[in-house]
C-alpha positions in Angstrom: 87.3 -222.8 29.0 86.2 -225.2 26.3 86.0 -224.3 22.6 82.3 -224.9 22.7 81.8 -222.3 25.6 84.2 -219.9 23.9 82.2 -220.1 20.6 78.9 -219.6 22.4 80.2 -216.6 24.3 81.5 -215.0 21.1 78.3 -215.6 19.2 76.2 -214.0 22.0 78.5 -211.0 22.1 78.5 -210.6 18.3 74.8 -211.1 17.8 73.8 -207.4 18.5 76.2 -206.3 15.7 74.4 -208.3 13.1 70.8 -207.7 14.2 68.7 -205.0 12.5 67.1 -202.3 14.5 63.3 -202.2 14.0 61.4 -199.0 14.6 57.7 -199.3 15.2 55.4 -196.4 14.1 51.8 -196.1 14.9 49.6 -196.5 11.8 47.8 -193.4 10.6 44.5 -194.7 12.0 46.0 -194.7 15.5 47.2 -191.1 15.2 43.7 -189.8 14.7 42.7 -186.3 15.9 39.6 -185.5 17.7 37.2 -182.7 17.0 34.6 -181.2 19.3 31.3 -179.4 18.7 28.5 -178.1 20.9 25.0 -178.5 19.6 21.9 -176.6 20.6 19.2 -179.3 20.9 15.5 -178.6 20.7 12.5 -180.5 22.2 14.2 -181.5 25.5 11.3 -181.5 28.0 12.2 -184.1 30.7 15.1 -185.8 32.4 14.9 -188.8 30.0 15.5 -186.6 27.0 19.3 -186.2 27.5 19.7 -190.0 27.9 17.9 -190.6 24.5 20.0 -187.9 22.8 23.3 -189.2 24.3 22.5 -192.8 23.1 21.6 -191.4 19.6 24.9 -189.6 19.4 26.9 -192.6 20.7 25.4 -194.7 18.0 27.2 -192.6 15.4 30.4 -194.3 14.3 33.4 -192.1 15.3 31.8 -190.5 18.3 34.2 -190.6 21.2 32.1 -188.9 23.9 28.7 -187.2 24.1 27.6 -185.1 27.1 24.1 -183.8 27.1 23.0 -181.0 29.4 19.3 -180.6 30.1 19.6 -177.2 31.7 21.3 -175.5 28.8 19.7 -177.7 26.2 23.1 -178.6 24.6 25.1 -181.6 23.6 28.9 -181.5 23.7 30.3 -184.1 21.3 33.8 -185.2 20.7 34.3 -187.2 17.5 36.8 -188.5 15.0 36.4 -186.3 11.9 37.8 -189.0 9.6 34.8 -191.3 10.6 32.0 -188.8 10.9 30.9 -185.2 10.6 28.7 -182.6 12.2 25.9 -183.4 9.7 25.8 -187.0 10.9 25.5 -185.8 14.5 22.7 -183.5 13.7 20.9 -186.2 11.7 21.2 -188.6 14.6 19.6 -186.2 17.1 16.9 -185.1 14.6 16.0 -188.8 13.8 15.6 -189.3 17.6 13.1 -186.4 17.7 15.5 -183.7 18.8 16.5 -181.3 16.0 19.9 -179.7 16.6 22.0 -176.9 15.3 25.6 -176.0 15.9 26.0 -173.6 18.8 27.3 -170.2 17.6 29.9 -168.5 19.8 28.4 -165.6 21.8 
């Protein structure tokens, strides 16, 4: 074995001893929680109404998912509470012509 090969081998074996370990953590924004709410929505009269309401809700920043049910006249919305709130969701449906209120548990 040549001196060159020996030094290269030793440096490769010793390298992990001198390297720092880096731990990656998700930033707080990536660790967001999700909140859900069910809204009672008025003025739904046809099959197109749920599409309009869903689009209005999805236009609100922070909304992850919006499912609108014509039969029960409700909208189930999942959203990031750090970006939006229930008031903004109600405002979006109301501005689209469908006033809403938070569904109360039965």
